[in-house]
N, C-alpha and C positions, 0 to 999 in steps of 0.2 A: 768289766765286760762279759767276763766268759758263767759268772752270778748273775747278768742282768737276759744274758740271754737264756742262761735255762733257769731261770727264773718264769719269764717271757714266754718258753719250749711249757711251761710246767699250766700255763697260764691258760690257752689255745686247749691243750689237751684235758683241760677239765670242763671247760668250754663244750667245746665236742663233746665227753660226757653226758653232760647235764641236759643239754637239745634236746636231743629226742623223748625228753623225761617232759621236757617242757610243751612240747609239742603233742606229747598223746595229752597231758593235763588239758591245752587246749581244746587239740579237737575232740576232748570228752566232754568237756563246757557246751562247744558248737553247738554237740549234739543234742543236748537237755537244756539249751536254751532257749524259751518260742522268742522271745523276741529274735533273736540266730537265723531263729529259724525263717520268724516273717519274710523279715527280710533278705532269707536266703530264697525264699521261693517266689516271696510276690514278681521279682521282673520276669518269671518262668508262667508268671499268670496274667501278664500284664494283653498278651494277642485271645486271651479269651474275656478277657473284659471288654477289649475293641468289640468284636464277636459278639456282645453281648448285647454292644450298643445299634453296631451297627442292625444286629434282627430288632430291636427298641421302636428304632428313629425307623429303617425302614416302614414296617407294623406293613408286613403286603395282607390282602384280606387274602380271609380263607377262602371266599367264598370262589377264583382262579387261581384252587391247584394248578403249582408246576413245579419244571424239575427247578426255575431258577429260585421257586418260595421253596423245597426245600432246602435248592447248597446254603439257604441262608436259614435258614434253622437249625441244621443240621451241623452250621459251622461251629459255636459255640464250645461242640460236643469234638467238629473238630482238634478241636487247641485244647482238647483236655488231653488229646490222642497225642501231642506234642508233649504237649508237658510231662507227661510220663516217657515220653522217648530220649526228654531233656533230660533225664536225668542216667539214661545210657540203656543200648544193647544189653552188657552185661547186665544190669543189673534186671532187666524187665526175666533174662536167664537166667537165674541166682533166684531168684527172690516169687514164688510160687502164686504169692498172693497177688501182688501188684500185676502179674501177666494175668489171674482171676478177675482184677478191677476192668484191666485192660479190655480182654475181652466184653463184660460188661458192657461198656460204654461206647462198643463194636457194637452190639446189637439194641443202645439202647439210637445211635447211632439212624441203622432201618427202624427200626421204631418211629423218631418220630418221622419217617419218607415216607411212612407208610400212613401218616398219620393227617399225612395232607391231603391225601385222598379218602377217608372213612367214609364218606357220604356217597363216594363211590364202590366202599362192597369192604375198601381194606382195614376197617377196622382192627378185626378181628386175625388182622396177618399183625396189627401195630399192636396190640394187645399182648400175643404170642410171643417177642421180640422181647418186650419189656420185661416177660414171663419167667423167662428165660433171662434176663439182664442179673435178678432179683435174684436166681437161683445162685450164676455167680459171686454176686457180691455177699451173699450168708455163707459158698463155702470161705470169701475169705475172710471176714471175720472172722470166724467157728468156734465151735462149741464149747470153748471153753472159755469164763466161767461162762457157769450154767443159767444161775440165777434166774432160782420161778420165779421172783413177785415181778423182775422186770417182764418174762415173761405171761405174766397173771392180770397186767394192768391191759400191754399189748393185747392179748386176746378177750380180750371185754371189746377194748374200743373197737379191734376189727368185728367182731359180733354184734354190739353195735350197728357198729356204718353201716355193713350188711343188711341188719335189723328196719334197718328206716327205707335202704332203697330195694328190696324185697321187692314192696307189694310195687314194685315199678318195671321190675325188667321181666318179662318172657321171651319164649323159645331156648332158644340155648345159651342166651346172655346168665339165664338162672342158675347156673349151676359155673359158664366161666368163671361171670363175677366170685363168684364166689370161692371159685380155685384161687383168682387168682388175688385176692380181698385176701387171702391164704396161704402164698408168697411169701407180698410184698410184710405180713405182717412179721410173715417169721423172718425177716429180712430186717422187721427193727426191732423183731427179739437180738439180737445177736448182736444189733448195735450198740443198742442200748445196756445190754447185758453185759457191754468190755466195757463200760466208762471204768465202773465199781469206787463211785466220790465218794458212798462213809465207810469204808476201806482207806483211800486216800494211797489208793497205785493208778488212778487214773494218769492220762498226757494227756495232750494237747491234740494229738492224732485224735485218738479215742474221739475225744467231741466233738470233733468233724466228722468222722465216720455215725456219731448219732442222730447228732444236725440234718448231718443231711439223711439219713434214713427219716426221718422223722418227720422234714420237708418236701421229703419222695411224697411219704405218706397227704401230708397235706395236700397237695398237688392231682394229685391221681382223686380222692375223696372229689378237689374239687372238678376233675373232667369226669368224676361219675352221676354225682349229683345234679352236674351243668348237664348230660344227657342226656336224659334216665327222665328226671324228677323235673325239673322246675330252670328257666333261667337265673343265671349266678350274676353278679352283676362287676360289669370286669373280673367278670371270669378268664379271660385271653390273658391277661395281668396276671393276672392270681398262681393260674397255673405255669403259665412260662417261667417269670416269675423265682418263683419258689422249683419249678425246675429243674431247671439251671444251676439255682445253688447249692439245691443237692449234690449237683451232679462233682461241681466242685469241688464241694466238701466231700465229701467220695471217694473224689485222685490223693485230696491233702493224705488223705490217711494212710496211703501209701507209704509216704513219707520216712513212716516208723516203721515201714521193713530196711529202707536203703538207711537212716538209723541201729538197728536190731545187726545186717548185712557189719556198716562198719565197725560198728564196738568188736563182732565176730572178728574179722579178720584180724583191726591192731590186738587184741587180747592174742 
């Protein structure tokens, strides 16, 4: 009987010693597995998807701007605020990149509200809000790696876009649009540069940042062509679908910051 109690006690002690190691390995695998990350983050995005559906179902006319239409348009972005806050205030406090993306979403919501009244003279105000958002996103994506090739490609695309728009621009928009294209192009470069597909150093969150930046550029180019050049068929649907998808993907890129912070604490 004494021997049995001794063996049982030794077994319990061995389990207690091994459990932290198993837990550490489990946490590490969860942090690295895209499937587990999608399962973890998906439920937090349900309010965003519902708010986006509400926007497209209601499809309020742009000819009659109101605070209600501004609320409906901004609601998906508000849900992305909540998505980031769902990761905890301590996470936002510890991660400067997460705070920058959160601030970018705040300025994006302000830009959305101003653009509701763009025909009443608030288009430039919206342009300014989104310009600030792109600066914040660029800072969050960082300057490493440089990736000169990606920079040259984005510069070429941005230059061609401005050259196509230039004949239709007049007054202050001649330089305002140039500055804005430069800022969103810089943001796109920093997002694409971080992907590093050739070196197999990419992560799914960096892929989200890259796709989000590209979709943002598509959305804003559609806005510019539709406003300054010629009517684009189904422009509003194209603009808002690519815009909401872009903001969601950029918000998802924050998850990588949380993974890095969690790994640092466990180490």
